[in-house]
Each structure stands twice: as C-alpha cells, then as structure tokens.
C-alpha positions as CSV (number, residue, x, y, z in Angstrom):
1,M,94.4,122.3,144.4
2,F,94.9,118.5,144.6
3,P,94.9,116.7,141.2
4,W,92.0,114.3,142.0
5,G,91.6,113.4,138.4
6,L,95.1,112.2,138.1
7,T,94.7,110.2,141.3
8,F,91.5,108.6,140.2
9,R,93.0,107.8,136.7
10,F,96.0,106.1,138.4
11,L,93.7,104.1,140.7
12,K,91.6,103.0,137.8
13,E,94.6,102.0,135.7
14,L,96.1,100.1,138.7
15,A,92.8,98.3,139.3
16,I,92.6,97.2,135.7
17,G,96.2,96.0,135.8
18,L,95.7,94.1,139.0
19,W,92.5,92.6,137.6
20,L,94.2,91.5,134.4
21,F,97.2,90.0,136.2
22,S,95.1,88.5,139.1
23,P,95.4,84.9,137.9
24,L,99.2,85.1,137.8
25,L,99.3,86.9,141.2
26,F,96.9,84.4,142.7
27,A,99.0,81.5,141.4
28,L,102.2,83.1,142.8
29,V,100.6,83.7,146.2
30,L,99.1,80.2,146.3
31,G,102.6,78.8,145.5
32,I,104.1,80.8,148.3
33,L,101.4,79.5,150.7
34,L,101.7,75.9,149.6
35,L,105.5,76.0,149.9
36,G,105.2,77.6,153.3
37,Y,102.9,74.8,154.4
38,L,105.3,72.1,153.1
39,A,108.2,73.7,154.9
40,G,106.2,74.2,158.1
41,K,105.0,70.6,158.0
42,D,108.7,69.5,157.6
43,E,109.7,71.8,160.5
44,G,106.8,70.8,162.8
45,W,105.1,74.3,162.8
46,S,101.4,74.8,162.9
47,P,99.7,75.9,159.6
48,P,99.1,79.5,160.8
49,D,102.8,79.8,161.8
50,S,103.8,78.3,158.5
51,F,101.7,80.8,156.5
52,Y,103.1,83.6,158.7
53,W,106.6,82.5,158.0
54,A,106.0,82.2,154.3
55,F,104.6,85.7,154.2
56,V,107.5,87.2,156.2
57,T,109.9,85.3,153.9
58,A,108.2,86.2,150.7
59,T,108.3,89.9,151.6
60,T,112.0,89.5,152.5
61,V,111.3,90.9,156.0
62,G,112.6,87.8,157.8
63,Y,112.1,88.5,161.5
64,G,113.9,85.3,162.5
65,D,111.3,84.1,165.0
66,F,110.8,81.1,162.8
67,R,113.9,79.7,161.1
68,P,114.1,76.5,158.9
69,T,116.7,74.1,160.2
70,R,116.3,71.3,157.6
71,R,117.9,71.4,154.2
72,K,114.6,70.9,152.4
73,S,113.0,73.7,154.3
74,R,115.9,76.0,153.5
75,V,115.6,75.3,149.8
76,I,111.9,76.0,150.1
77,A,112.7,79.3,151.8
78,V,114.8,80.4,148.8
79,L,112.0,79.5,146.4
80,I,109.5,81.4,148.5
81,A,111.8,84.5,148.6
82,V,112.2,84.3,144.8
83,L,108.4,84.0,144.3
84,G,107.9,86.9,146.7
85,L,110.3,89.1,144.8
86,L,108.6,88.2,141.5
87,T,105.2,89.0,143.0
88,T,106.4,92.3,144.4
89,G,108.1,93.2,141.1
90,I,104.9,92.6,139.1
91,I,102.9,94.7,141.5
92,I,105.5,97.5,141.3
93,A,105.6,97.3,137.5
94,L,101.8,97.5,137.4
95,G,102.0,100.6,139.6
96,V,104.5,102.3,137.3
97,L,102.5,101.4,134.2
98,A,99.3,102.8,135.9
99,A,101.1,106.0,136.8
100,T,102.6,106.4,133.3
101,K,99.2,105.9,131.7
102,A,97.5,108.3,134.1
103,W,100.1,111.0,133.7
104,N,100.0,110.7,129.9
105,R,96.2,111.2,129.9
106,S,96.4,114.4,132.0
C-alpha cells in the first residue's frame, strides 16, 4: 500500500517552508529577471528573450541560442548563474527539511 500519509506530510511541510521563504525566493527571482532585462537591453534582445535567457542561465541549462557578447552582460550572466544556484539550493534544502520532518513524524 502506498504511504499517502507520508506524502501528504511531506507536501504540507514543503508548502510551509516555501511559504516562509517566499519573500527571499521572490527577491532572488526578481533579481534574476531584472539582471536578465539589463543584460538583454545591453545586448539588444527583446524583453521576452531577455527573461528566457535569464531563466535558462539561472537554471544552468545554457542552450546557447542567446549568448552575451559584451563584458557587462557576461558579468551579469555570472551573477544570474550564482543567484540561480542559490535559489535552487534553497528549494532543495527546503525539500530535504520537509522530507526529514515528514519521515520523523511517521
């Protein structure tokens, strides 16, 4: 039988963690988007292309379809990547904490 109770406890703990850290996560994502917009403006990209590039860079996927050519944009790309890693790390840590709390209550 599938342990639905454990799953629901995990999801509840994860939702609580995400709620508590939502201001920080929101600030990090906003920073990524603003930096992406600045780099895109410098490179001559449209805003949707700039936000797409920022998302792809922040998640460290890096398809290469948009590539910064100016020094300022490259520095911004590094900052976006660091903010993306920080955001991902926080979300993973919240998931581990939620799993630990859910498991300990079972």
